[in-house]
C-alpha positions in Angstrom: 17.5 213.3 46.4 19.0 209.9 46.4 22.7 210.4 47.3 23.8 206.9 47.2 26.4 206.3 44.5 25.2 204.3 41.7 27.6 202.1 39.7 28.1 203.0 36.0 28.7 200.7 33.2 32.5 201.3 33.6 32.2 200.5 37.3 30.7 197.0 36.5 33.6 196.2 34.2 36.2 196.6 37.1 35.7 193.1 38.5 38.6 190.6 38.9 38.6 188.1 36.2 38.7 185.3 38.6 38.5 184.9 42.4 42.2 184.4 42.7 43.4 186.9 40.1 43.7 189.8 42.7 45.8 187.6 45.0 48.0 186.6 42.2 48.6 190.1 41.1 49.4 191.2 44.6 52.3 188.8 44.8 53.4 189.2 41.3 56.4 191.5 42.3 57.7 188.7 44.5 57.6 186.1 41.7 59.5 188.6 39.5 62.1 189.2 42.1 62.4 185.4 42.7 63.0 184.9 38.9 65.9 187.5 38.9 67.6 186.1 42.1 70.1 183.2 41.8 68.3 180.3 43.7 64.9 181.7 43.0 62.4 181.4 45.8 64.7 179.8 48.2 67.0 182.7 48.0 64.1 185.2 48.4 62.8 183.3 51.4 66.2 183.5 53.0 66.3 187.3 52.4 62.9 187.7 53.9 63.9 185.8 57.0 67.0 187.8 57.4 65.1 191.0 57.1 62.6 189.8 59.8 65.5 188.8 62.1 67.1 192.3 61.6 63.9 194.1 62.5 63.4 191.8 65.5 67.1 192.4 66.6 66.8 196.2 66.2 63.4 196.7 67.9 62.3 193.8 70.0 65.1 191.4 71.4 68.8 191.2 70.9 71.2 188.4 72.0 74.3 189.3 73.8 77.3 187.2 74.8 78.7 187.4 78.4 82.3 188.4 78.0 83.5 188.4 81.6 82.8 186.8 85.1 81.4 190.1 86.6 77.9 188.6 86.8 78.8 185.3 88.1 77.5 183.1 89.5 74.3 183.7 87.7 75.8 184.6 84.2 78.9 182.9 83.2 81.5 183.7 80.4 80.2 182.7 77.2 76.6 182.6 78.1 74.2 184.2 75.6 71.3 186.2 77.0 68.2 187.6 75.3 67.7 191.2 76.0 64.1 192.6 76.0 64.4 195.9 74.2 60.9 196.8 74.7 61.0 196.4 78.4 61.4 200.1 79.1 60.1 201.6 75.9 56.4 202.3 76.9 56.7 204.3 80.2 58.2 201.6 82.4 61.5 202.2 84.1 64.4 200.0 85.2 63.7 198.7 88.7 66.0 197.6 91.5 67.1 194.1 90.9 66.9 194.1 87.1 69.8 192.9 85.1 70.3 195.4 82.2 72.6 195.8 79.2 73.5 199.4 78.6 75.8 201.6 76.5 78.7 202.6 78.8 80.3 205.2 76.5 81.3 208.2 78.5 80.7 206.5 81.9 82.2 202.9 82.0 84.0 202.7 78.5 83.2 202.5 74.8 81.2 199.2 75.0 78.0 197.7 76.1 77.9 196.3 79.7 75.7 194.2 81.7 75.1 194.8 85.4 72.3 194.7 88.1 70.4 197.8 89.1 70.8 198.4 92.8 69.7 202.0 92.9 67.3 204.2 90.9 66.8 207.9 90.7 66.5 209.4 94.3 67.8 206.2 96.0 70.4 206.6 99.0 72.7 203.7 98.5 75.1 202.9 101.2 77.8 200.2 101.8 78.1 198.6 104.1 76.0 198.3 107.3 77.3 196.7 110.4 76.6 193.2 109.1 78.4 193.9 105.8 75.1 194.4 103.8 74.1 196.9 101.1 71.5 199.4 102.3 69.0 201.2 100.0 66.9 204.0 101.5 67.8 202.6 105.0 66.7 199.1 104.3 69.4 196.3 104.3 69.4 194.2 101.3 70.2 190.5 101.6 71.9 189.7 98.3 73.1 186.1 99.2 70.7 184.5 96.6 72.7 186.0 93.6 76.0 187.4 95.1 79.0 185.4 94.0 79.8 182.8 96.9 82.4 184.3 99.2 82.1 187.9 98.1 81.2 190.7 100.3 78.6 193.2 99.3 81.5 195.6 98.5 85.0 195.8 99.6 84.9 199.6 98.8 82.7 201.6 101.0 80.4 204.1 99.4 77.5 206.4 100.2 75.7 207.9 97.4 72.4 209.4 96.3 71.5 208.5 92.8 70.4 211.5 90.7 67.1 211.5 88.9 67.1 209.8 85.7 70.1 207.7 86.5 71.0 204.2 87.7 73.6 202.9 90.2 74.8 199.6 88.9 76.8 196.6 90.4 78.2 193.3 89.1 77.1 190.1 91.2 80.7 189.1 91.3 81.7 192.2 93.3 85.2 191.3 93.7 85.7 190.8 89.9 83.4 193.6 88.7 84.2 197.1 87.6 81.0 199.1 88.1 79.6 202.2 89.4 81.8 201.9 92.6 84.9 202.3 90.2 83.6 205.4 88.5 82.3 207.6 91.4 85.0 210.3 90.7 84.4 210.2 87.0 81.9 212.4 85.0 78.5 211.3 85.9 79.9 209.7 89.2 79.4 206.2 87.7 75.6 206.6 87.5 74.3 205.7 84.1 71.4 207.5 82.4 68.3 205.4 82.0 68.2 206.6 78.3 71.5 204.6 77.8 70.0 201.3 78.7 69.5 199.0 75.8 67.3 196.6 77.5 66.5 194.0 80.2 68.2 190.6 80.2 65.2 188.1 80.5 66.7 184.8 79.4 69.8 182.8 79.2 69.4 180.9 76.0 72.8 179.3 75.4 74.3 176.9 76.3 71.2 174.8 76.6 72.4 173.5 80.0 72.2 177.1 81.3 68.7 177.9 79.8 66.7 179.9 82.4 64.4 183.0 82.9 66.1 185.7 84.7 63.8 187.2 87.4 63.9 190.2 89.7 65.1 189.0 93.0 62.7 189.3 96.0 65.6 190.9 98.1 64.6 194.4 96.8 60.9 194.0 97.4 60.9 195.6 100.9 63.1 198.5 99.9 61.0 201.6 100.6 60.5 204.3 97.9 63.3 207.0 97.6 63.2 209.9 100.1 61.5 213.0 98.7 64.1 215.0 96.8 66.6 212.4 97.2 67.7 213.6 100.6 69.6 211.2 102.9 67.4 209.3 105.4 
């Protein structure tokens, strides 16, 4: 038996009247909306652009303005950075050296903050060694490339093991930054959950003279993996 569907007379009549008729009918709703809106197609186009920017801002990238000098000298007051909100959405995790924006509610304060990741889950972070340097998992980290000129790694000594799923975060302008060091006695110990990270700051986009791509410093490249179980070592 021939099971191939055969067109009927009714089937043959369901053809577009002209090659462009289907396309025109597909966008007829847009034309009707444009007729209803003051300003017509221009207003509709503006609304479409705003909707696109809203989706982009919600799901992909989001601009943030730097409100303080805690990340100087790399990020200055008034700089605008673009935050990549997809950086950690598909299995990737924040890495040591990343500059991240996070929701500090319950840990730092009811606001969004921008800091540098210096320790991830399981890391043993100590300050300071005999030369005044930060140590992560027993390896000294040379922060001179991004630390604010004249600042020490920290004026406050600390010795912490970062819990799994959390981050230890410091500002680059250590003498002018309130960060994980200031909340060691608070709930959570100043360690921010990875889930509260909004995204990674990838670009300075304004002012134009400061335009630059923010890259992970090589200072952390030689830091060994966290000890098994997060034990001191």
